[in-house]
Backbone bond lengths (Angstrom), bond angles and torsions (degrees), N, CA, C in turn:
res aa  C-N    CA-C-N  psi(-1)  N-CA   C-N-CA  omega(-1)  CA-C   N-CA-C  phi
1 X - - - 1.453 - - 1.521 111.60 -
2 X 1.355 116.95 -40.67 1.461 120.33 -177.68 1.528 110.40 -59.33
3 X 1.340 116.61 -40.19 1.460 119.24 -179.85 1.517 111.39 -65.36
4 X 1.353 116.76 -41.25 1.459 120.13 -179.46 1.519 110.60 -63.85
5 X 1.335 116.31 -46.77 1.469 119.60 179.74 1.526 111.62 -64.79
6 X 1.335 117.05 -32.66 1.448 121.00 -179.80 1.522 111.44 -66.26
7 X 1.346 116.18 -36.59 1.453 120.17 -176.77 1.520 113.22 -94.15
8 X 1.356 117.61 -3.21 1.456 119.64 179.75 1.527 113.12 -59.80
9 X 1.361 119.89 -46.76 1.468 118.25 177.71 1.517 112.69 -59.83
10 X 1.354 117.43 -37.09 1.460 120.89 179.08 1.518 110.33 -66.33
11 X 1.342 116.82 -39.71 1.458 120.80 178.22 1.516 110.99 -62.30
12 X 1.325 116.57 -43.82 1.463 120.46 -178.79 1.528 110.89 -68.24
13 X 1.338 116.44 -39.12 1.458 119.81 178.49 1.515 110.86 -65.40
14 X 1.325 116.82 -39.55 1.462 120.55 178.80 1.516 110.95 -66.00
15 X 1.342 115.01 -39.31 1.459 118.99 -179.52 1.523 111.14 -63.00
16 X 1.339 116.61 -34.03 1.459 119.63 -178.73 1.517 111.93 -68.66
17 X 1.322 116.92 -18.11 1.464 121.22 -178.71 1.521 112.29 -91.79
18 X 1.333 118.33 -6.65 1.458 121.21 -179.56 1.517 109.03 -67.61
19 X 1.325 119.68 130.43 1.467 121.22 177.74 1.519 110.22 -58.84
20 X 1.289 116.99 135.14 1.448 121.18 -177.65 1.519 110.04 -72.62
21 X 1.353 115.41 135.52 1.458 120.70 -175.87 1.518 112.07 -76.24
22 X 1.288 117.33 -24.13 1.462 120.73 -178.96 1.503 109.19 -151.44
23 X 1.340 115.18 169.51 1.462 119.53 -176.20 1.525 111.28 -63.81
24 X 1.351 117.13 -27.65 1.459 119.98 -178.06 1.517 112.67 -78.96
25 X 1.320 119.67 -12.55 1.456 122.46 -173.43 1.519 111.15 -68.15
26 X 1.352 115.57 136.79 1.455 120.85 179.80 1.520 110.15 -140.43
27 X 1.328 114.54 155.28 1.458 120.90 168.25 1.515 107.09 -117.46
28 X 1.348 116.25 122.25 1.468 122.20 -178.99 1.518 109.39 -105.82
29 X 1.316 117.06 122.76 1.463 121.71 171.92 1.517 108.13 -96.65
30 X 1.361 116.82 129.50 1.461 121.63 -172.71 1.525 111.61 -122.80
31 X 1.316 115.44 142.27 1.459 123.13 165.63 1.523 106.36 -129.94
32 X 1.352 116.59 136.50 1.449 118.16 -174.99 1.514 113.94 -142.66
33 X 1.324 114.71 170.79 1.461 121.61 176.46 1.520 107.80 -147.42
34 X 1.334 115.29 154.07 1.454 119.00 -179.37 1.511 111.94 177.40
35 X 1.342 116.21 -148.00 1.460 121.65 -176.06 1.523 109.64 -142.26
36 X 1.339 115.52 151.67 1.457 122.65 179.50 1.524 108.93 -126.32
37 X 1.368 117.08 147.40 1.464 119.86 -175.42 1.529 111.58 -143.20
38 X 1.322 115.02 149.01 1.462 124.86 164.95 1.519 106.42 -159.73
39 X 1.326 117.60 147.63 1.458 120.80 -177.39 1.526 111.05 -76.10
40 X 1.323 116.03 162.32 1.467 121.96 -179.19 1.524 110.39 -72.46
41 X 1.337 115.66 151.95 1.459 121.46 178.16 1.526 110.44 -70.88
42 X 1.331 116.00 153.01 1.462 120.68 178.37 1.527 111.86 -76.25
43 X 1.335 117.23 -23.13 1.465 121.20 175.69 1.518 109.92 -92.36
44 X 1.337 116.47 171.55 1.453 120.97 179.96 1.513 112.22 -119.77
45 X 1.325 115.61 -163.87 1.465 122.30 -177.24 1.526 108.66 -134.00
46 X 1.331 115.19 138.71 1.459 120.81 176.68 1.519 108.15 -134.86
47 X 1.340 116.03 166.31 1.456 120.91 -178.35 1.527 109.17 -132.08
48 X 1.318 115.23 138.46 1.457 120.75 175.68 1.522 108.48 -75.19
49 X 1.343 120.27 119.80 1.463 121.83 -175.73 1.521 113.76 -66.38
50 X 1.339 117.49 -18.78 1.465 120.62 -179.72 1.526 111.41 -90.12
51 X 1.353 115.88 -53.02 1.470 119.93 -176.87 1.519 112.68 -87.48
52 X 1.338 117.47 -21.82 1.465 120.56 -177.36 1.513 113.44 76.65
53 X 1.337 118.92 12.32 1.459 123.21 -178.67 1.524 109.50 -84.61
54 X 1.334 116.62 133.29 1.457 121.71 178.56 1.520 109.96 -86.58
55 X 1.329 116.81 144.83 1.452 120.85 178.09 1.517 110.15 -146.86
56 X 1.364 115.36 155.54 1.455 121.52 178.45 1.523 109.69 -71.76
57 X 1.338 116.85 146.31 1.466 120.53 -177.24 1.519 110.02 -145.79
58 X 1.325 114.72 166.68 1.472 122.28 178.40 1.523 108.88 -112.00
59 X 1.320 117.33 135.98 1.465 121.41 -178.34 1.529 111.48 -63.51
60 X 1.342 117.02 -31.71 1.456 120.58 -175.07 1.523 113.18 -72.31
61 X 1.331 117.87 -22.87 1.466 120.59 -175.93 1.519 114.05 -116.05
62 X 1.329 118.07 -14.77 1.465 121.37 -176.22 1.526 109.24 -121.17
63 X 1.332 118.87 107.98 1.476 121.05 -177.03 1.524 113.47 -68.14
64 X 1.331 117.97 -19.42 1.468 120.40 179.08 1.529 112.08 -100.30
65 X 1.336 117.22 9.72 1.465 121.66 179.94 1.532 109.74 -66.08
66 X 1.333 116.18 130.25 1.459 121.84 -177.16 1.523 109.32 -103.44
67 X 1.320 116.59 131.88 1.463 121.42 177.93 1.523 110.17 -70.60
68 X 1.320 116.78 133.24 1.466 121.56 177.47 1.523 109.53 -89.68
69 X 1.317 116.45 158.81 1.458 120.83 -175.04 1.524 111.15 -90.73
70 X 1.305 115.33 167.63 1.460 121.88 172.97 1.531 109.04 -77.36
71 X 1.325 115.68 166.22 1.459 121.06 173.14 1.518 107.95 -86.65
72 X 1.310 116.49 123.51 1.459 120.88 178.11 1.520 108.19 -162.09
73 X 1.307 115.08 152.85 1.455 117.52 176.33 1.512 113.24 147.90
74 X 1.306 113.81 172.94 1.459 123.79 -178.67 1.529 109.92 -76.80
75 X 1.338 117.18 139.74 1.464 121.92 177.04 1.529 110.09 -129.42
76 X 1.330 114.91 149.28 1.466 123.10 172.49 1.517 108.45 -112.77
77 X 1.335 116.99 144.08 1.450 120.96 -178.69 1.520 112.42 -129.78
78 X 1.344 115.67 148.10 1.459 123.09 177.07 1.528 107.82 -140.25
79 X 1.305 117.52 137.76 1.452 119.13 179.50 1.510 112.66 176.98
80 X 1.324 115.03 -166.85 1.446 120.43 -179.12 1.513 111.81 -163.49
81 X 1.345 115.61 155.69 1.463 123.10 177.95 1.518 109.38 -124.44
82 X 1.310 116.31 134.52 1.456 122.11 176.12 1.524 107.99 -112.27
83 X 1.334 115.96 105.55 1.454 121.43 179.85 1.530 108.26 -94.26
84 X 1.340 115.92 97.52 1.467 121.14 -178.37 1.524 111.38 -73.24
85 X 1.329 115.51 -29.17 1.452 121.50 176.40 1.518 109.00 -128.72
86 X 1.327 116.64 172.01 1.462 120.04 -177.71 1.520 111.38 -62.34
87 X 1.343 117.20 -36.12 1.466 120.09 -173.78 1.525 114.43 -109.40
88 X 1.317 118.97 -8.76 1.455 120.82 -175.01 1.530 111.23 -134.99
89 X 1.342 114.90 143.94 1.453 119.88 177.97 1.520 110.89 -165.80
90 X 1.329 115.38 -171.78 1.458 122.48 177.94 1.524 108.64 -133.98
91 X 1.320 115.83 158.73 1.458 119.50 179.75 1.512 112.03 -154.24
92 X 1.320 115.66 165.45 1.465 122.27 176.92 1.517 108.31 -150.42
93 X 1.316 116.61 143.91 1.462 119.54 176.52 1.526 110.46 -157.93
94 X 1.322 115.17 161.72 1.459 122.80 175.75 1.522 108.25 -131.58
95 X 1.338 116.12 134.73 1.460 122.54 179.08 1.527 108.60 -122.80
96 X 1.310 116.66 133.68 1.460 120.57 -175.11 1.518 110.69 -137.17
97 X 1.319 115.58 142.37 1.462 120.46 169.20 1.532 107.86 -77.53
98 X 1.324 119.47 113.82 1.466 119.90 -178.97 1.523 113.31 -69.07
99 X 1.323 116.64 -25.36 1.459 120.37 -179.93 1.514 111.38 -112.30
100 X 1.318 116.04 159.46 1.455 121.94 176.60 1.531 109.39 -86.49
101 X 1.338 116.26 146.44 1.456 120.20 175.65 1.519 109.94 -119.24
102 X 1.330 116.24 149.50 1.465 120.80 177.56 1.519 110.41 -64.96
103 X 1.330 115.79 131.73 1.466 121.43 175.99 1.528 110.70 -107.32
104 X 1.323 117.12 -45.10 1.474 121.81 175.85 1.525 107.71 -151.46
105 X 1.327 116.61 137.75 1.465 121.79 -178.41 1.521 108.67 -120.19
106 X 1.333 116.21 119.24 1.463 122.40 178.95 1.523 108.32 -103.73
107 X 1.327 116.64 117.26 1.456 120.43 177.10 1.526 109.60 -72.33
108 X 1.301 116.02 157.57 1.460 121.12 -175.50 1.525 112.44 -56.56
109 X 1.343 117.76 -42.55 1.455 119.70 -176.24 1.527 112.34 -73.17
110 X 1.351 118.08 -20.19 1.456 121.01 179.39 1.520 110.44 -74.89
111 X 1.338 117.47 -40.79 1.460 120.76 -178.51 1.522 109.94 -74.49
112 X 1.307 117.24 -63.39 1.465 123.05 173.01 1.517 107.23 -178.14
113 X 1.298 116.76 164.99 1.467 120.12 -178.60 1.522 111.54 -72.66
114 X 1.346 117.01 -14.62 1.459 120.33 -178.62 1.528 112.29 -99.03
115 X 1.337 117.89 -5.17 1.456 121.43 -175.69 1.518 110.14 -112.05
116 X 1.333 119.34 135.04 1.460 121.11 178.71 1.520 110.71 -68.19
117 X 1.345 116.24 164.87 1.454 120.58 175.96 1.523 110.60 -62.55
118 X 1.337 116.08 140.31 1.462 121.57 -176.74 1.518 109.21 -125.08
119 X 1.328 116.95 136.23 1.460 122.73 172.71 1.520 108.44 -122.02
120 X 1.340 116.51 130.88 1.455 121.32 173.04 1.521 107.53 -94.54
121 X 1.318 116.91 124.77 1.457 122.94 -179.82 1.530 109.23 -115.38
122 X 1.320 115.98 154.14 1.463 120.84 -179.25 1.527 110.33 -130.07
123 X 1.335 114.14 160.91 1.474 122.05 173.39 1.525 107.69 -145.63
124 X 1.331 116.68 121.71 1.461 122.38 -176.84 1.530 110.90 -97.93
125 X 1.342 116.17 137.02 1.456 122.85 172.05 1.526 108.02 -125.99
126 X 1.333 116.96 131.28 1.459 123.22 178.40 1.522 108.94 -121.54
127 X 1.329 117.06 133.66 1.463 120.04 174.80 1.516 108.81 -137.08
128 X 1.336 116.50 147.78 1.454 120.02 -176.96 1.529 111.56 -154.11
129 X 1.344 113.99 157.03 1.456 124.33 176.11 1.526 106.92 -122.77
130 X 1.344 116.63 123.22 1.457 121.00 -167.91 1.521 112.92 -124.36
131 X 1.329 114.20 153.38 1.444 121.71 159.61 1.514 108.31 -93.18
132 X 1.326 117.73 145.52 1.464 122.42 -175.26 1.522 109.46 -122.68
133 X 1.318 115.69 129.11 1.468 121.99 173.03 1.519 107.79 -114.87
134 X 1.326 115.82 127.02 1.462 122.23 -176.63 1.537 108.03 -118.13
135 X 1.338 117.86 87.20 1.469 119.64 -174.71 1.524 114.04 -71.25
136 X 1.336 116.26 -22.77 1.463 119.61 -177.93 1.515 109.29 -135.48
137 X 1.359 117.08 128.79 1.468 120.43 -177.99 1.512 109.92 -152.09
138 X 1.346 115.65 126.35 1.455 122.28 169.91 1.533 107.36 -127.89
139 X 1.311 116.70 -176.56 1.466 119.77 178.34 1.518 112.31 -70.21
140 X 1.334 118.78 -16.21 1.460 122.26 -176.35 1.518 114.06 -108.57
141 X 1.320 117.82 -26.71 1.465 119.76 -174.29 1.525 110.08 -153.05
142 X 1.334 115.90 151.00 1.452 121.32 177.02 1.522 110.40 -149.73
143 X 1.326 116.22 143.82 1.457 122.49 175.87 1.519 108.88 -100.98
144 X 1.342 116.80 129.33 1.459 121.75 -179.09 1.523 110.65 -122.32
145 X 1.335 116.10 131.59 1.459 123.56 173.51 1.518 107.79 -114.63
146 X 1.342 117.23 129.69 1.462 122.14 -173.39 1.525 110.61 -122.42
147 X 1.329 115.78 147.05 1.452 121.34 174.38 1.507 110.33 -156.21
148 X 1.336 116.31 138.78 1.453 118.38 -179.30 1.512 111.97 -177.21
149 X 1.315 115.21 -162.34 1.461 122.04 -178.76 1.525 109.24 -130.13
150 X 1.326 115.00 165.81 1.459 119.66 179.04 1.508 110.78 -178.56
151 X 1.317 115.91 -146.00 1.453 120.76 -177.35 1.517 111.26 -146.55
152 X 1.320 114.64 164.43 1.459 122.53 175.69 1.519 108.01 -131.35
153 X 1.309 116.07 134.91 1.457 122.17 177.91 1.525 108.55 -121.70
154 X 1.330 116.02 124.97 1.466 121.82 178.87 1.521 108.39 -115.24
155 X 1.327 116.21 111.54 1.462 121.95 179.60 1.525 109.74 -94.52
156 X 1.351 115.10 145.84 1.463 121.70 -179.64 1.524 109.46 -118.16
157 X 1.330 114.18 139.42 1.458 121.15 178.90 1.526 108.47 -127.76
158 X 1.314 115.86 143.15 1.462 121.33 177.20 1.519 108.68 -108.25
159 X 1.304 116.04 118.59 1.467 121.83 -179.73 1.519 108.80 -112.76
160 X 1.317 116.90 127.89 1.459 122.20 -179.53 1.523 109.95 -119.18
161 X 1.317 115.05 141.22 1.468 120.86 174.42 1.514 108.28 -128.22
162 X 1.321 116.05 135.83 1.466 120.16 -178.45 1.524 109.77 -150.14
163 X 1.323 114.53 163.99 1.462 121.49 178.86 1.524 109.10 -137.83
164 X 1.332 116.71 128.92 1.461 119.63 173.40 1.523 109.37 -142.17
165 X 1.326 116.35 172.87 1.465 121.64 -174.01 1.523 112.49 -69.46
166 X 1.346 118.24 -24.53 1.463 121.15 -176.93 1.522 112.51 -88.42
167 X 1.310 116.16 -53.73 1.466 120.20 -174.62 1.515 113.02 -92.59
168 X 1.338 117.10 -13.99 1.449 119.72 -174.71 1.529 110.12 72.74
169 X 1.317 117.10 -144.38 1.467 121.49 179.24 1.521 109.61 -84.92
170 X 1.322 116.36 134.18 1.463 121.03 179.75 1.518 109.97 -140.86
171 X 1.337 115.31 150.44 1.459 122.71 177.89 1.520 108.70 -131.64
172 X 1.324 116.91 130.09 1.458 122.47 -179.47 1.519 108.73 -130.27
173 X 1.337 117.54 132.33 1.463 121.98 178.76 1.515 108.74 -129.90
174 X 1.323 116.62 134.29 1.457 120.47 179.03 1.527 110.90 -147.62
175 X 1.354 115.48 145.24 1.459 121.77 176.06 1.517 108.79 -71.84
176 X 1.365 116.77 139.93 1.460 116.61 177.96 1.521 114.46 -132.88
177 X 1.344 120.73 -18.62 1.457 120.25 173.95 1.515 110.29 -171.75
178 X 1.347 116.00 172.06 1.456 121.10 177.88 1.519 109.70 -150.04
179 X 1.323 116.10 162.66 1.463 121.41 175.47 1.519 108.48 -130.20
180 X 1.344 116.20 143.59 1.458 122.58 -178.72 1.524 109.71 -117.56
181 X 1.339 116.25 142.52 1.454 121.50 -175.62 1.531 109.91 -140.02
182 X 1.334 115.72 144.70 1.455 121.75 171.21 1.528 108.43 -78.45
183 X 1.342 117.07 142.57 1.460 119.71 179.13 1.526 111.17 -140.36
184 X 1.338 114.21 152.33 1.468 122.95 174.57 1.522 107.59 -111.85
185 X 1.323 115.96 134.04 1.464 121.12 -170.77 1.526 111.22 -119.44
186 X 1.324 115.69 142.26 1.452 122.70 170.41 1.516 109.24 -140.54
187 X 1.320 117.35 145.97 1.459 119.76 -178.49 1.513 112.37 -158.85
188 X 1.328 115.37 166.12 1.455 122.05 177.10 1.520 108.52 -146.17
189 X 1.333 116.39 137.10 1.456 120.75 -179.80 1.515 111.67 -146.09
190 X 1.321 116.29 155.50 1.463 122.88 176.46 1.527 107.21 -116.41
191 X 1.334 115.84 118.89 1.468 121.63 -175.13 1.525 109.52 -98.83
192 X 1.354 116.17 115.86 1.450 122.67 179.13 1.526 108.67 -103.80
193 X 1.334 117.25 126.73 1.465 121.47 178.94 1.530 109.59 -89.44
194 X 1.347 115.29 115.02 1.465 120.89 177.35 1.520 110.71 -77.15
195 X 1.350 115.98 -33.50 1.460 123.49 171.35 1.526 106.28 -135.24
196 X 1.330 117.04 -170.12 1.466 119.75 177.51 1.522 111.75 -64.52
197 X 1.322 118.54 -24.00 1.464 121.89 -174.38 1.528 114.38 -119.36
198 X 1.304 118.16 -30.39 1.460 122.22 -174.55 1.531 109.83 -94.65
199 X 1.315 116.01 132.91 1.461 119.67 -177.11 1.522 111.48 -134.84
200 X 1.330 114.10 163.38 1.465 124.07 175.53 1.531 106.46 -128.22
201 X 1.363 116.94 130.59 1.460 119.24 -177.17 1.528 111.60 -133.33
202 X 1.328 118.97 100.65 1.462 120.24 168.39 1.533 108.77 -68.73
203 X 1.332 116.57 138.90 1.470 119.86 -174.56 1.514 110.77 -147.17
204 X 1.337 115.27 141.40 1.465 121.90 174.10 1.522 108.49 -112.60
205 X 1.350 116.84 135.82 1.455 122.21 -177.88 1.519 110.28 -130.15
206 X 1.321 115.22 148.53 1.460 122.22 173.84 1.526 107.96 -131.98
207 X 1.340 116.00 133.99 1.465 122.21 -179.42 1.526 108.62 -122.21
208 X 1.331 116.24 125.26 1.460 119.85 170.26 1.527 106.39 -96.97
209 X 1.330 116.79 112.37 1.462 122.32 -171.51 1.523 109.46 -107.32
210 X 1.311 116.35 116.60 1.457 122.30 -177.37 1.534 111.19 -64.92
211 X 1.344 116.18 134.87 1.470 122.80 175.57 1.524 113.66 60.18
212 X 1.316 117.74 27.97 1.464 120.22 175.45 1.526 108.21 -84.07
213 X 1.334 115.73 89.03 1.457 121.68 -176.85 1.527 113.01 -98.09
214 X 1.313 117.70 -4.04 1.453 121.07 -176.69 1.531 112.35 -75.45
215 X 1.336 116.81 -17.33 1.457 121.06 178.85 1.529 109.03 -124.39
216 X 1.327 117.08 -178.31 1.450 120.90 -172.11 1.507 115.53 -80.21
217 X 1.334 117.87 -9.94 1.456 120.94 -178.37 1.524 109.29 -148.60
218 X 1.326 115.95 153.11 1.461 120.89 174.30 1.530 111.28 -85.21
219 X 1.337 116.90 -3.19 1.458 122.38 179.56 1.527 109.58 -99.65
220 X 1.329 116.12 114.05 1.461 123.09 178.05 1.523 108.02 -107.05
221 X 1.324 117.22 131.83 1.464 121.50 178.70 1.528 110.10 -111.20
222 X 1.326 114.17 156.50 1.465 119.63 -175.24 1.527 109.55 -150.92
223 X 1.328 115.53 139.31 1.462 121.75 172.88 1.520 108.11 -118.45
224 X 1.329 116.31 129.87 1.461 120.90 -176.62 1.526 110.36 -131.80
225 X 1.320 115.52 153.86 1.459 122.90 166.60 1.526 106.26 -121.29
226 X 1.334 115.64 115.07 1.466 121.54 -178.50 1.528 109.53 -99.51
227 X 1.322 115.55 137.42 1.464 123.16 173.17 1.518 107.13 -117.40
228 X 1.333 117.80 131.02 1.454 118.08 -174.32 1.497 114.66 -151.09
229 X 1.335 112.86 178.47 1.471 122.14 -179.92 1.518 108.06 -133.55
230 X 1.336 115.99 133.81 1.453 121.81 -179.08 1.526 110.71 -99.78
231 X 1.331 115.99 126.55 1.451 122.66 174.04 1.528 107.98 -100.49
232 X 1.315 118.19 133.30 1.449 121.25 -178.58 1.505 111.40 101.11
233 X 1.327 114.88 -179.55 1.448 120.01 -178.45 1.510 111.88 -82.06
234 X 1.309 115.07 164.20 1.461 120.20 174.80 1.515 109.21 -97.97
């Protein structure tokens, strides 16, 4: 995934240099912001006080089982669409949570009296490559339907807080692992042209993420507002 995301800006920049096949062909560069959601898992998370290894648990059988949170939070997006024809094109984008969110919080007394409080935090990144169908397009507005494939990366961070007589209160956060998943993407957006080149596009997206067991569903939804600039003719 890191390699794909690393070369995504180069891919989009190269695409913008492709000679347009017709007068209607455009390359749209997009930057966006919005929110992503998935419900919390029905199982919880526990930690072995000796080894420190986290494992899935059931609330009914494990009294120290900690409930995990739902997926939610602010996301930033970067990408571009290459419309080779009036009604058909291709696109690519990456959306990332810039901040970490709490996934599970273990209080000091739950882990052990010798271990500081621990919080597991997560950060989701979604990237996809799409085909675009534009059934309706005028100089002021266009409807876009998107579908494609990509990946999802979920990073985990361990945050510890403790208090002692020497250092006082301290907080430490560090990355410790990640999981990668294949995903199928579908979306729909309405692109409004504020000028001949500058546009605003509200968009709804749905991602079916394979083996996403950390949350309550493999279906992740997202609402975005994209702001962009069109290169080429309309």
